[in-house]
C-alpha positions in Angstrom: 64.3 16.0 121.4 64.9 18.2 124.2 63.5 17.3 127.5 61.0 19.6 129.3 62.5 20.6 133.2 60.9 20.1 135.7 59.8 22.9 137.4 62.2 22.2 140.6 64.8 22.5 138.3 67.6 25.2 139.1 69.3 27.6 136.7 72.6 26.5 135.7 75.1 29.2 134.2 77.0 28.4 131.1 80.4 29.7 130.5 79.4 32.7 129.2 77.2 33.7 132.3 73.9 33.3 130.4 71.3 31.1 132.0 70.7 28.0 129.8 67.7 26.7 130.5 63.6 28.2 130.5 61.8 27.4 133.6 58.1 26.0 132.6 56.6 28.3 135.4 59.1 31.3 134.1 58.2 35.1 134.5 58.6 37.8 131.9 61.4 39.1 134.7 63.6 35.7 134.0 63.7 36.7 130.4 65.1 40.3 130.8 68.7 39.4 132.3 68.9 36.5 129.5 68.2 39.7 126.9 70.5 41.9 128.4 73.3 39.6 129.6 73.0 38.3 125.3 73.5 42.1 124.6 76.2 42.3 126.7 78.3 39.8 125.0 76.8 40.9 121.7 78.8 44.0 122.2 81.8 42.5 124.1 82.8 39.4 122.1 83.6 39.7 119.2 85.2 36.1 118.0 82.0 33.9 119.4 79.2 33.7 116.8 75.7 35.5 118.4 73.8 32.6 117.5 75.6 30.7 120.0 74.7 33.0 122.6 71.5 33.6 121.4 70.9 29.5 121.3 72.4 29.3 124.9 69.9 31.2 125.8 67.1 28.8 124.8 65.3 31.6 122.5 65.1 32.1 118.6 67.2 34.2 117.1 64.0 36.0 115.6 62.3 36.1 119.9 65.5 37.8 121.2 65.8 40.7 118.4 61.9 41.0 119.3 62.4 41.2 122.8 66.0 43.3 123.1 63.8 45.9 120.6 60.8 45.9 123.1 63.5 46.1 126.1 65.0 49.0 124.4 62.0 51.0 124.1 61.0 50.1 127.7 57.7 47.7 126.9 56.6 44.5 128.2 59.0 41.7 126.7 54.9 39.2 126.4 51.8 40.3 125.2 49.0 38.9 127.1 49.0 35.5 127.9 46.8 32.9 125.4 46.8 36.2 123.2 48.5 37.5 120.3 49.6 41.1 119.9 46.9 41.9 117.8 46.6 45.6 116.8 42.7 46.6 115.9 41.4 49.3 113.0 39.4 51.9 114.0 36.4 52.2 111.6 37.5 56.1 110.5 40.9 54.4 109.5 39.0 51.8 107.7 37.0 55.1 105.7 40.0 56.9 105.2 41.6 53.7 103.2 38.4 53.4 101.1 38.5 57.3 100.7 42.2 56.8 99.3 41.6 53.7 97.2 38.5 55.9 95.5 40.7 58.4 94.6 44.0 56.5 93.3 42.3 53.6 92.2 43.4 50.0 92.2 46.2 51.0 89.9 48.0 53.1 92.9 46.8 51.1 95.6 50.0 50.7 97.7 50.1 54.6 97.1 46.8 54.7 99.0 47.9 52.1 102.1 50.8 54.2 102.2 49.2 57.4 102.8 46.8 56.5 105.5 49.4 54.5 107.0 51.5 57.6 107.2 48.7 59.3 109.4 48.5 56.4 111.9 52.0 55.3 112.7 50.7 53.1 116.3 49.7 50.6 113.8 52.3 48.2 112.5 53.0 48.2 108.6 52.6 44.2 108.7 49.0 44.2 110.3 48.0 47.6 108.5 48.8 46.2 105.2 47.0 42.8 106.1 43.9 44.6 106.7 43.9 47.0 103.5 44.4 43.3 101.5 41.4 42.3 103.5 39.3 45.0 102.4 40.3 45.5 99.1 39.0 41.4 98.7 35.8 42.4 100.3 35.6 45.3 98.1 36.2 42.9 95.2 33.9 40.3 96.3 31.2 43.4 96.3 32.5 44.5 92.4 31.5 40.7 91.5 28.4 40.4 92.5 27.2 44.1 91.4 28.8 43.0 87.9 26.8 42.1 85.1 26.7 38.2 83.9 25.8 37.7 80.7 24.3 34.3 79.5 24.7 33.6 75.4 21.4 32.0 74.1 22.7 31.6 70.5 25.8 29.4 69.4 27.6 30.2 66.4 26.8 34.0 66.8 29.5 35.5 68.7 33.2 34.3 68.6 36.0 35.6 70.8 39.2 35.8 70.1 42.6 35.5 72.3 46.5 34.7 72.8 48.0 33.3 76.0 51.1 32.4 76.8 53.2 29.2 78.2 56.2 28.3 78.8 57.5 24.9 78.1 60.9 23.4 78.8 62.7 26.6 78.5 60.3 28.1 75.1 57.6 30.6 75.5 54.7 29.7 73.5 52.1 31.9 72.1 48.4 29.9 71.9 45.9 32.1 69.3 42.2 30.3 70.7 39.2 31.5 69.5 35.9 30.2 71.2 31.9 30.3 70.2 30.6 32.3 73.3 26.9 30.5 72.6 28.1 26.8 72.7 31.7 27.4 74.4 33.4 25.2 71.8 37.1 25.9 71.1 38.3 26.0 67.5 41.5 24.8 66.2 43.8 26.7 67.7 47.1 28.2 66.2 50.6 27.0 68.0 54.0 29.0 67.8 57.0 29.9 70.0 57.2 33.8 69.7 54.2 36.4 69.2 51.8 35.9 66.8 51.7 39.0 64.0 49.1 40.3 62.2 48.9 38.9 59.5 49.3 35.3 61.3 46.0 36.1 63.5 44.1 37.0 60.0 45.6 33.6 58.3 43.7 31.9 61.2 40.7 33.5 61.2 40.3 33.3 57.3 40.7 29.4 57.8 38.1 29.4 60.3 35.5 31.3 59.4 35.6 29.5 55.7 35.6 26.2 57.7 32.6 27.1 60.1 31.3 30.0 58.9 31.7 33.0 59.9 30.2 34.7 63.0 28.2 37.8 63.1 30.6 39.5 66.2 33.7 38.8 66.8 34.6 39.7 70.7 38.8 40.7 71.0 40.5 42.6 73.4 42.8 45.8 72.4 46.4 43.4 71.4 48.0 45.4 68.2 48.0 41.7 66.1 44.3 41.4 67.2 43.7 44.8 65.6 45.7 44.8 62.8 44.7 45.8 59.2 45.0 42.5 58.0 42.9 41.1 61.0 40.2 43.9 59.5 40.6 43.2 56.2 39.1 39.5 57.2 36.4 40.9 59.4 35.4 43.2 56.1 35.6 40.3 54.0 32.9 38.0 56.0 30.9 41.3 57.1 31.8 40.1 60.9 31.0 42.9 63.6 33.8 43.3 65.5 33.9 45.1 69.2 37.2 44.8 71.8 37.2 45.1 75.6 37.5 48.2 77.7 41.1 48.9 78.4 42.7 46.7 81.7 39.1 45.1 82.3 40.1 41.3 81.3 36.3 40.5 83.1 34.6 41.5 80.0 35.9 38.9 78.2 35.1 37.0 81.3 34.3 33.5 79.5 37.8 33.4 77.3 39.4 33.9 80.3 38.0 31.0 82.2 38.8 28.9 78.7 42.0 30.3 79.0 42.5 28.9 82.6 40.8 25.2 81.5 43.3 24.8 78.8 46.3 25.8 81.1 44.8 23.1 83.8 45.0 20.3 81.3 47.8 21.5 79.6 49.8 20.8 83.1 48.4 17.4 83.4 49.7 16.3 79.8 53.3 17.7 79.7 54.2 17.0 83.4 56.9 14.3 82.0 57.2 15.3 78.7 60.0 16.4 77.3 60.1 17.0 73.8 59.3 20.4 72.4 57.2 19.1 69.6 54.4 17.8 72.6 53.2 21.5 73.0 51.4 21.8 70.8 50.1 18.2 70.3 48.9 18.6 73.8 46.8 22.4 72.9 44.9 20.0 70.5 44.5 17.3 73.0 43.2 19.9 75.9 40.8 21.5 73.1 39.2 18.0 72.4 39.0 17.2 76.0 37.6 20.7 76.9 34.6 20.4 74.1 33.7 17.0 75.2 33.1 18.1 78.7 29.5 18.4 79.9 28.6 21.6 81.0 26.1 23.0 83.5 25.6 26.2 82.0 24.8 23.6 79.0 21.9 21.8 80.3 24.4 18.9 80.6 25.6 19.2 77.5 28.8 19.3 76.1 30.3 22.3 73.8 30.2 19.9 70.9 26.8 18.8 70.9 25.9 22.3 71.4 28.1 23.6 68.6 26.5 20.9 66.1 22.6 22.1 66.6 20.6 23.8 64.4 21.6 27.9 64.7 20.9 31.1 62.5 22.5 32.2 59.5 23.0 36.0 58.0 23.3 36.4 54.8 25.8 39.8 53.6 22.6 41.7 53.0 21.5 40.8 56.6 24.9 41.7 58.1 25.1 45.1 56.7 22.1 45.9 57.5 22.5 44.9 61.3 25.8 47.1 60.9 24.0 50.3 60.0 21.3 49.7 62.8 24.3 49.5 65.7 26.2 51.9 63.9 22.9 54.6 64.2 22.2 53.6 67.9 25.9 54.0 68.6 26.0 57.3 67.2 22.7 58.5 69.2 23.9 56.8 72.6 27.3 59.5 72.2 25.1 61.7 71.7 23.1 61.5 74.8 26.6 61.1 77.1 27.2 64.3 79.4 29.9 67.0 77.7 32.6 65.4 79.4 32.2 62.0 79.0 31.4 62.5 75.5 35.1 64.3 74.7 36.9 61.3 76.1 38.9 59.3 73.6 37.2 56.2 74.6 33.6 57.3 74.2 33.2 56.2 70.8 34.4 52.5 71.7 32.5 52.9 75.1 28.7 53.7 72.5 29.4 50.7 70.4 29.6 48.1 73.3 26.5 49.7 74.5 24.8 49.5 71.3 25.9 46.0 70.5 24.5 45.0 74.1 20.7 46.3 73.5 20.8 44.8 70.0 21.8 41.4 71.6 19.2 42.0 74.1 16.2 42.9 71.6 16.7 40.2 69.9 17.0 38.0 72.9 20.8 36.3 72.1 21.6 37.3 75.7 20.2 37.3 79.1 21.7 39.6 81.8 21.9 39.0 85.3 23.0 40.8 88.3 23.3 39.0 91.8 21.8 36.2 90.6 18.3 37.7 89.5 17.7 38.3 85.6 17.5 42.0 84.3 14.3 42.7 82.1 
């Protein structure tokens, strides 16, 4: 470990003429000759590596190049002692960044950042990006607070279906997961290497609905295998009403997203020291069992399995068809009330369908809606 030189120590020149110490009471002017000497040797001597000259001057490589750049620009080598060379961002710049963010959207967020940064070259790129990220996180936090949260009050009423992927020992496995939103219970998963076809998804749904009795609603995303003709045939056979998440908005199915994260955490713990490929499917089923036995505050201290085994509402086929027609008429009326520009959008029908289902579930008190922690009435 290098000892700190005493304040009275004198400079000792190295063979290349570069001072080989950094005085504890050094001044900024002491650094400038060192930088100039190293720069001179860099251009004159090609046989000795540059790093040796930099280390002889008791500098790190990054510090040398930073100081050399500042010296070439005629700027002070040091910032104020004890304070970082921070850059502050004015309110009008933040306002411009917000406007660009709203114009381009999250998909083209970097374009928005670069567009504003080009107008303010006085700010470093790194600092500008940091502030843009801070602003983005603040916006996201605000969006989360303003988003609706849903409490599902009835078990066996709404199922959610999705597929997640997990790599184990170089093989990418796909897991088809179906959960009951009211009880949070995870039904028997389907596991296979490679993607599921629409026919395989339909076959698994058919098995679950025969075993557990079909729900009234099925929530899913817009994947082609989850929306195939075979899946639609199964839903018609059991008179299950489907509704899809908006494209690119996984928060709409937030319970499923959190459920998948929970299973992945269990899988990481179970598969930590497992080498066999066959162990993955076993681990998935063990993870589902553990999750179903865990007591949850959202279920008033009960486990998902306990909530699932309680009494629940049953619907005959005639009742299911009547509910479907009621929601369909409501969705058509909602779509007619849309402004003309919104009514002409390709997803207007799907949007109206989601609103109609939400209103039906609210009217029957199957769900409760909250915003900022307060229930909406």
